[in-house]
C-alpha positions in Angstrom: -12.0 11.4 -17.3 -13.0 12.2 -13.7 -10.6 14.0 -11.3 -11.4 14.0 -7.7 -9.3 16.2 -5.4 -9.5 15.8 -1.6 -7.9 18.7 0.2 -7.2 19.2 3.9 -5.5 21.9 5.9 -1.8 21.7 6.7 -1.1 21.2 10.4 1.8 22.6 12.4 5.2 21.0 11.5 5.3 19.2 14.9 2.0 17.4 14.2 3.0 14.1 12.5 -0.5 13.0 11.3 -0.3 10.8 8.2 -2.1 12.1 5.1 -4.6 9.3 4.9 -5.4 9.7 8.6 -6.6 13.3 8.3 -10.1 13.6 9.8 -11.7 16.3 7.5 -11.5 16.8 3.7 -12.9 19.2 1.2 -13.9 17.5 -2.1 -13.6 18.8 -5.6 -14.8 17.0 -8.7 -13.2 18.2 -12.0 -12.3 21.5 -10.3 -15.8 22.2 -8.9 -16.3 22.1 -5.1 -18.8 19.3 -4.3 -18.8 18.9 -0.5 -16.8 17.4 2.4 -15.5 14.1 3.5 -15.0 12.8 7.0 -12.7 9.9 8.1 -14.7 7.3 10.0 -14.5 3.7 11.0 -16.4 1.1 8.9 -19.9 0.3 10.2 -21.5 -3.2 10.2 -23.4 -2.2 7.1 -20.1 -1.1 5.3 -18.5 -4.4 6.2 -21.6 -6.3 4.9 -21.4 -4.5 1.6 -17.6 -5.2 1.3 -18.3 -8.9 2.0 -20.9 -8.9 -0.8 -18.3 -7.4 -3.2 -15.5 -9.7 -2.2 -16.1 -12.0 -5.2 -16.1 -9.0 -7.7 -12.5 -8.4 -9.0 -13.4 -5.5 -11.3 -16.5 -3.7 -12.6 -19.3 -1.3 -11.8 -22.9 -1.8 -11.0 -25.7 -1.6 -8.6 -26.5 -3.8 -5.6 -29.7 -3.8 -3.5 -29.1 -1.9 -0.3 -30.2 -3.9 2.8 -32.9 -2.5 5.0 -31.6 0.3 7.3 -32.7 2.0 10.4 -32.2 5.3 8.6 -35.5 6.5 7.1 -35.3 6.8 3.3 -32.1 4.8 3.0 -33.7 1.8 1.2 -33.0 1.2 -2.5 -29.9 0.5 -4.5 -26.2 1.3 -4.0 -23.8 2.0 -6.9 -20.3 0.6 -6.7 -17.1 0.7 -8.7 -14.4 -2.0 -8.1 -11.1 -1.5 -9.8 -7.3 -1.7 -9.5 -5.7 1.6 -8.5 -2.0 2.6 -8.8 -0.8 4.6 -5.8 1.7 7.4 -6.3 3.2 9.2 -3.3 4.4 12.7 -4.2 5.4 13.8 -0.7 4.2 13.5 2.8 1.5 16.1 1.8 0.3 14.5 -1.5 -0.8 11.1 -2.8 -2.7 10.1 -5.9 -4.7 7.0 -6.8 -5.0 6.3 -10.6 -7.6 3.8 -11.7 -5.9 1.3 -14.0 -7.7 0.2 -17.1 -7.7 -3.6 -17.5 -6.6 -3.3 -21.1 -3.9 -0.8 -20.2 -4.5 1.2 -23.4 -5.6 4.6 -22.4 -4.8 6.8 -19.4 -6.8 6.6 -16.2 -10.6 7.3 -16.3 -10.5 8.2 -12.6 -7.9 10.0 -10.6 -8.2 10.7 -6.9 -5.8 13.3 -5.4 -5.2 13.7 -1.7 -3.5 17.0 -0.9 -2.6 18.9 2.3 -2.6 22.6 1.5 
């Protein structure tokens, strides 16, 4: 089971930024700090990859990465496509649970978004 926690700082009460619109996140994977995340708009390359994966309903794999202007960015890109259940705890917390297609066991992947 993998647990990813994305944490951001709480803002003053008068700031009404929605949780998923926060610009900067600290990422933890299974309790260990792994880095940061930044909200950004999708690039042309991002949209091209999503178009390639449109026919995939569920699964994981590797796709060839198209040539890029960024040096060293060639190769393969790993992906996971699954159904997620969204649970809103409050205006400062949301969770996404990856739902197994057979529905037998609990989620293999959980992503927590928390404003602390």
